[in-house]
C-alpha positions as CSV (number, residue, x, y, z in Angstrom):
1,M,1.7,28.9,-45.8
2,L,5.3,27.8,-46.3
3,F,7.4,28.0,-43.1
4,Q,10.4,25.7,-42.7
5,F,11.2,25.5,-39.0
6,N,14.9,25.6,-38.0
7,R,17.0,27.3,-35.4
8,Y,17.3,30.5,-37.6
9,S,13.6,30.9,-38.5
10,S,12.2,29.6,-35.2
11,L,14.2,31.9,-32.9
12,L,13.2,35.0,-34.8
13,L,9.6,33.7,-34.9
14,I,9.5,33.7,-31.1
15,F,10.5,37.4,-31.0
16,F,8.2,38.2,-33.9
17,V,5.2,36.8,-32.0
18,H,6.1,38.4,-28.7
19,G,6.7,41.7,-30.4
20,L,3.4,41.5,-32.1
21,V,1.6,40.7,-28.8
22,Y,3.1,43.7,-27.0
23,A,2.3,46.0,-30.0
24,L,-1.3,44.9,-29.8
25,L,-1.4,45.3,-26.0
26,L,0.0,48.8,-26.2
27,L,-2.4,49.7,-29.0
28,R,-5.4,48.5,-27.0
29,R,-4.3,50.4,-23.9
30,G,-3.6,53.5,-26.0
31,V,-7.1,53.4,-27.5
32,Q,-8.8,52.6,-24.3
33,Q,-7.0,55.2,-22.2
34,D,-6.4,57.7,-25.0
35,R,-2.6,57.5,-24.5
36,G,-0.8,58.7,-27.6
37,S,2.6,57.4,-26.3
38,D,1.3,53.9,-26.2
39,K,0.1,54.1,-29.8
40,W,3.4,55.4,-31.0
41,L,5.3,52.7,-29.1
42,A,3.0,50.1,-30.7
43,A,3.8,51.5,-34.1
44,F,7.5,51.3,-33.3
45,L,7.3,47.7,-32.3
46,F,5.3,46.9,-35.4
47,L,8.0,48.4,-37.6
48,C,10.6,46.4,-35.6
49,I,8.9,43.1,-36.3
50,L,8.5,44.0,-40.0
51,Y,12.2,44.8,-40.0
52,I,13.2,41.2,-39.0
53,T,10.5,39.5,-41.2
54,P,12.7,39.1,-44.4
55,W,15.4,37.2,-42.4
56,M,12.8,35.2,-40.4
57,V,10.8,34.0,-43.5
58,G,14.0,34.0,-45.6
59,F,15.4,31.2,-43.5
60,A,12.0,29.6,-43.5
61,G,12.4,29.0,-47.3
62,W,10.6,32.0,-48.8
63,Y,13.5,33.2,-50.9
64,D,13.7,29.8,-52.6
65,N,10.1,29.4,-53.4
66,Q,7.5,31.3,-55.4
67,P,5.2,33.2,-54.9
68,Y,6.9,33.9,-51.6
69,R,10.0,35.2,-53.2
70,D,8.1,37.9,-55.0
71,I,6.2,38.8,-51.9
72,L,9.5,39.5,-50.2
73,F,10.9,41.4,-53.2
74,Y,7.9,43.6,-53.7
75,T,6.7,44.2,-50.1
76,P,8.7,47.0,-48.3
77,F,9.1,45.3,-45.0
78,Q,12.0,47.4,-43.8
79,Q,10.5,50.9,-43.3
80,L,13.8,52.5,-42.5
81,L,12.6,56.1,-43.2
82,L,9.6,55.6,-40.9
83,I,11.3,54.3,-37.8
84,G,13.2,57.5,-37.0
85,P,10.1,59.8,-37.1
86,V,8.1,57.3,-35.0
87,V,10.8,57.3,-32.4
88,F,10.7,61.1,-32.3
89,F,6.9,61.2,-32.1
90,Y,7.0,58.6,-29.3
91,V,9.4,60.7,-27.2
92,Q,7.3,63.9,-27.7
93,S,4.0,62.2,-26.9
94,L,5.5,60.7,-23.7
95,L,7.1,63.9,-22.4
96,N,4.6,66.4,-23.5
97,P,0.8,66.0,-22.9
98,S,0.1,68.8,-25.3
99,F,1.7,67.0,-28.3
100,R,-0.8,66.4,-31.1
101,F,0.0,64.9,-34.5
102,S,-0.5,67.6,-37.1
103,W,0.0,68.2,-40.8
104,K,3.3,69.8,-40.0
105,N,4.4,66.6,-38.2
106,A,3.2,64.6,-41.3
107,L,6.1,66.2,-43.3
108,H,8.4,64.0,-41.3
109,L,6.7,61.0,-42.9
110,L,7.2,62.3,-46.5
111,P,10.4,60.3,-47.2
112,A,8.8,57.1,-46.1
113,A,5.6,57.9,-48.1
114,L,7.8,58.4,-51.2
115,Y,9.5,55.1,-50.7
116,L,6.1,53.4,-50.4
117,I,5.0,55.0,-53.7
118,Y,8.2,53.9,-55.3
119,S,7.5,50.3,-54.1
120,G,4.0,50.5,-55.4
121,V,5.3,51.7,-58.8
122,M,7.6,48.7,-58.9
123,V,4.7,46.3,-58.3
124,V,2.4,47.8,-60.9
125,T,5.1,48.0,-63.5
126,D,6.6,44.6,-63.1
127,K,3.5,42.6,-62.3
128,W,0.7,44.3,-64.2
129,V,2.2,46.5,-67.0
130,L,5.2,44.6,-68.3
131,D,4.5,41.2,-66.6
132,R,8.3,40.7,-66.2
133,Y,11.1,41.8,-63.9
134,F,12.0,45.3,-64.8
135,F,12.8,47.2,-61.6
136,L,13.9,43.9,-60.1
137,A,15.9,42.6,-63.1
138,S,18.9,42.1,-60.7
139,Q,16.8,39.6,-58.7
140,Q,17.8,41.5,-55.5
141,D,15.5,42.7,-52.7
142,P,15.3,46.5,-53.1
143,D,15.0,46.9,-49.3
144,F,18.6,45.9,-49.1
145,E,20.0,48.2,-51.7
146,S,23.0,50.3,-50.5
147,W,21.4,53.7,-51.1
148,Y,18.2,52.8,-49.1
149,Q,20.1,51.2,-46.2
150,S,22.5,54.2,-46.0
151,L,19.6,56.7,-46.2
152,G,17.7,54.8,-43.6
153,F,20.6,54.7,-41.2
154,L,21.2,58.4,-41.6
155,S,17.5,59.1,-41.0
156,M,17.4,57.1,-37.8
157,S,20.6,58.8,-36.6
158,V,19.2,62.2,-37.2
159,Y,16.0,61.5,-35.3
160,L,17.9,59.9,-32.4
161,L,19.8,63.2,-32.1
162,L,16.5,65.2,-32.3
163,S,15.0,63.0,-29.6
164,L,18.0,63.5,-27.3
165,R,17.7,67.3,-27.9
166,Y,14.0,67.2,-27.0
167,Y,14.7,65.2,-23.9
168,R,17.5,67.6,-22.8
169,L,15.1,70.6,-23.2
170,F,12.5,68.7,-21.3
171,R,14.8,68.1,-18.4
172,K,15.9,71.7,-18.3
173,L,12.3,72.9,-18.5
174,M,11.1,70.7,-15.6
175,V,13.4,72.1,-13.0
176,Q,12.1,75.5,-13.9
177,V,8.3,74.9,-13.9
178,V,7.6,72.1,-11.3
179,S,8.7,71.5,-7.7
180,Y,8.8,67.7,-8.3
181,A,11.3,67.5,-11.2
182,D,13.0,64.3,-9.8
183,S,9.6,62.5,-10.1
184,V,9.4,63.1,-13.8
185,R,13.1,62.5,-14.7
186,F,11.9,59.7,-17.0
187,P,14.8,57.3,-16.7
188,W,12.8,55.1,-19.1
189,I,13.4,57.6,-21.9
190,E,17.1,57.3,-21.3
191,R,16.9,53.5,-21.5
192,F,14.7,53.7,-24.6
193,L,17.0,56.0,-26.5
194,G,20.0,54.0,-25.3
195,A,18.5,50.8,-26.7
196,F,17.7,52.6,-30.0
197,L,21.4,53.7,-30.1
198,L,22.4,50.1,-29.6
199,M,20.3,49.1,-32.6
200,L,22.2,51.6,-34.7
201,L,25.6,50.5,-33.3
202,A,24.7,46.9,-34.1
203,R,24.1,48.0,-37.7
204,V,27.5,49.6,-37.8
205,L,29.2,46.4,-36.5
206,L,27.3,44.4,-39.1
207,F,28.5,46.7,-41.8
208,G,32.1,46.4,-40.6
209,A,31.9,42.6,-40.3
210,S,30.8,42.4,-43.9
211,F,34.3,43.3,-45.0
212,V,35.9,40.3,-43.3
213,I,33.2,37.6,-43.2
214,T,32.3,36.0,-46.5
215,D,29.0,34.2,-45.5
216,D,27.2,37.5,-45.1
217,Y,23.6,36.2,-45.2
218,S,24.0,33.5,-42.5
219,N,26.1,35.7,-40.2
220,S,23.7,38.7,-40.6
221,W,21.2,36.5,-38.7
222,W,23.1,37.3,-35.5
223,Y,22.5,41.0,-36.1
224,F,18.7,40.5,-36.6
225,L,18.7,38.3,-33.4
226,T,20.4,41.1,-31.5
227,F,17.9,43.6,-33.0
228,A,15.0,41.4,-31.8
229,L,16.4,41.1,-28.3
230,I,16.7,44.9,-28.1
231,Y,13.2,45.6,-29.2
232,Y,11.9,42.9,-26.9
233,F,13.5,44.7,-24.0
234,I,11.9,47.9,-25.2
235,A,8.5,46.2,-25.4
236,I,8.6,44.8,-21.9
237,T,10.0,47.9,-20.1
238,G,8.0,50.4,-22.3
239,Y,4.7,48.6,-21.5
240,G,5.6,48.9,-17.8
241,N,6.3,52.6,-17.8
242,T,3.7,54.5,-15.7
243,V,5.3,58.0,-15.3
244,E,3.1,60.8,-16.7
245,V,3.8,64.5,-17.2
246,K,1.1,67.1,-16.7
247,V,3.0,70.1,-18.0
248,G,2.1,71.0,-21.6
249,F,4.6,72.9,-23.8
250,R,5.8,73.3,-27.4
251,S,9.5,72.9,-27.8
252,L,11.5,75.2,-30.1
253,L,14.3,72.7,-30.8
254,L,16.7,75.1,-32.3
255,E,16.4,77.7,-29.5
256,N,16.8,77.5,-25.8
257,R,13.2,78.3,-25.1
258,V,9.8,76.6,-25.0
259,Q,6.2,77.8,-25.3
260,L,4.6,76.9,-22.0
261,Y,0.9,76.3,-22.0
262,L,-1.1,77.9,-19.1
263,P,-2.6,76.1,-17.4
264,A,-1.7,72.5,-18.1
265,A,-5.3,71.4,-17.7
266,T,-6.5,73.4,-20.7
267,L,-4.1,72.2,-23.4
268,D,-6.7,72.6,-26.1
269,T,-6.7,76.4,-25.6
270,V,-4.3,78.7,-27.3
271,E,-3.2,80.4,-24.0
272,A,0.5,80.1,-23.9
273,E,3.6,81.9,-22.9
274,V,7.2,81.7,-24.2
275,L,9.5,80.7,-21.4
276,E,13.3,81.1,-21.8
277,I,15.3,78.2,-20.5
278,E,18.0,80.0,-18.6
279,T,20.9,78.9,-16.4
280,A,20.0,79.8,-12.8
281,A,22.5,82.4,-11.5
282,P,22.3,85.6,-9.5
283,D,22.1,88.7,-11.7
284,A,24.8,91.2,-11.0
285,R,22.4,94.0,-12.1
286,P,18.9,92.8,-11.2
287,D,15.8,94.8,-12.1
288,P,14.9,97.2,-9.2
289,Q,11.2,96.2,-9.6
290,W,12.1,92.7,-8.6
291,D,12.6,93.7,-5.0
292,G,8.8,93.9,-4.5
293,W,8.2,90.7,-6.3
294,Q,10.8,88.9,-4.2
295,V,9.1,90.0,-1.0
296,Q,5.8,88.6,-2.3
297,I,7.4,85.4,-3.3
298,R,9.0,84.9,0.1
299,A,5.7,85.7,1.8
300,A,3.9,83.0,-0.3
301,M,6.5,80.5,0.8
302,E,7.1,81.5,4.4
303,K,3.7,82.7,5.5
304,E,1.3,80.8,3.3
305,K,3.6,77.8,3.1
306,M,2.8,77.1,-0.6
307,Y,5.8,74.7,-0.6
308,T,3.6,72.1,1.3
309,D,1.7,71.5,-2.0
310,P,3.5,68.5,-3.4
311,E,2.4,69.4,-7.0
312,L,3.2,73.1,-6.7
313,S,4.2,74.5,-10.2
314,L,5.5,77.7,-11.6
315,T,2.2,78.4,-13.2
316,A,0.3,77.9,-9.9
317,L,2.6,80.3,-8.0
318,A,2.4,82.8,-10.9
319,R,-1.4,82.7,-10.8
320,K,-1.3,83.2,-7.0
321,L,0.9,86.3,-7.4
322,A,-0.8,87.5,-10.6
323,I,2.5,87.7,-12.5
324,P,3.4,86.2,-15.9
325,A,5.1,82.8,-15.5
326,G,8.0,83.8,-17.7
327,Q,8.7,86.9,-15.5
328,L,8.4,84.8,-12.3
329,S,10.9,82.3,-13.7
330,R,13.4,85.1,-14.5
331,I,13.0,86.6,-11.0
332,I,13.7,83.2,-9.3
333,N,16.6,82.3,-11.6
334,S,18.3,85.6,-11.5
335,G,17.0,87.2,-8.3
336,F,17.4,84.1,-6.1
337,G,20.1,82.4,-8.1
338,T,18.4,79.1,-8.4
339,N,15.8,77.3,-10.5
340,F,12.2,76.9,-9.4
341,N,12.5,73.2,-8.4
342,D,15.5,73.8,-6.1
343,F,13.9,77.1,-4.8
344,V,10.8,75.3,-3.5
345,N,12.7,72.2,-2.3
346,G,15.0,74.6,-0.3
347,Y,11.9,75.6,1.8
348,R,10.8,72.0,2.1
349,V,14.3,71.0,3.4
350,A,14.3,73.9,5.8
351,A,10.9,72.8,7.1
352,V,12.1,69.3,7.6
353,K,15.2,70.5,9.5
354,A,12.9,72.6,11.7
355,M,10.7,69.6,12.5
356,I,13.8,67.5,13.3
357,A,15.1,70.2,15.6
358,S,11.8,70.1,17.5
359,G,12.0,66.4,17.9
360,E,9.3,65.5,15.5
361,H,11.4,62.7,14.0
362,K,10.9,60.8,17.4
363,K,7.2,60.8,16.9
364,Q,6.8,59.9,13.3
365,T,8.9,58.6,10.4
366,L,11.2,60.8,8.4
367,L,9.1,60.0,5.3
368,G,6.0,61.2,7.1
369,I,7.8,64.4,7.9
370,A,8.9,64.8,4.3
371,F,5.3,64.3,3.0
372,D,4.1,66.9,5.6
373,C,6.6,69.4,4.2
374,G,5.6,68.9,0.6
375,F,7.8,66.2,-0.8
376,N,6.0,63.6,-2.9
377,S,8.4,60.7,-2.8
378,K,11.2,59.2,-0.7
379,A,13.7,59.5,-3.6
380,T,12.9,63.1,-4.2
381,F,13.2,63.9,-0.5
382,N,16.6,62.1,-0.1
383,R,18.0,63.7,-3.2
384,A,16.9,67.2,-2.3
385,F,18.0,66.9,1.3
386,L,21.5,65.6,0.3
387,K,21.8,68.5,-2.3
388,A,20.9,71.1,0.3
389,T,22.8,69.9,3.3
390,G,25.5,67.5,1.9
391,L,24.2,64.8,4.2
392,S,21.5,62.2,4.0
393,P,18.5,62.7,6.5
394,K,19.7,60.0,8.8
395,A,23.3,61.2,8.7
396,Y,22.0,64.7,9.5
397,I,20.1,63.4,12.6
398,Q,23.2,61.5,13.8
399,Q,25.3,64.6,13.4
400,L,22.8,66.6,15.6
401,S,22.9,64.0,18.3
């Protein structure tokens, strides 16, 4: 196979190989551990290495030699209409354990499928029917036609916005349904979507540079090198992500609510409840029936000390009290003026303060006390304590002494 090694082709080849290796590693782990998110990230990396292929092999001599030139012309390496949906599916599969690819999801792939059909028609017509260049009479790679590049950029931008919206709903949901929201903040998602945004911004800069730089082909290589560096960062950090979510839901992207699956361990059932994502604030006119529920909620926290369960969730408390999760969420948000996460952590912080007051911090570490009171990590403990008291745990002890 023809491949002329030079600084242009060789550098891109390095990232091509590394990207392929990480894609295969993710795919293997996804199959072995049945992790859908790994499979979608592997698909994304595979699309990325296909994206840089024309420039890599182009600088390796393919555009100047047959049959390699026709391989580049007739093979749709740049799947611009597929990258956006794959990003969106990856975000959903990572944040939502109940996400399953369905025929409804397949509609997102329709534009990419139509482009593949169009590519197939070009091959059949030019190579088998007419035996001459008809669709490619201009001798230009159709992947780089303005209409396709523009449509692809628009598609990726739209799916980036949808992914950001989904992540925003996820963040708002977590503080209402789990007591360990800080542990599932998923900073990796922020970095991933930020990296994807950089890919799009780099494309905009390349488009702007084309108006002032004449040697467009050679200078475009820097864009593809930048693109390769970004997806290499995604490959390394994405493979190292270990955070998992146990709360299953179905997001209604256009509304401020989700369908919460109850319980999370039975995601294959149809048992679900619509949960409004509200802003926690005291209700000026609360439901009179809430008084009795608030007494039971306080009893569950103060007498039964349910806050000591580090994985306490809204659904677990709802089952304990025999009340619908959606109603319990409204009572906590409006009746107590706070979200579920802060409500439970408030009891945990109070318990820590009580143990400090009794001198327990002289017998064991602060982290040990935090774990005894229901916190599941040092970071969550420090953040919750600072939010509740305005001081770090150590500063609080120093103030007491």
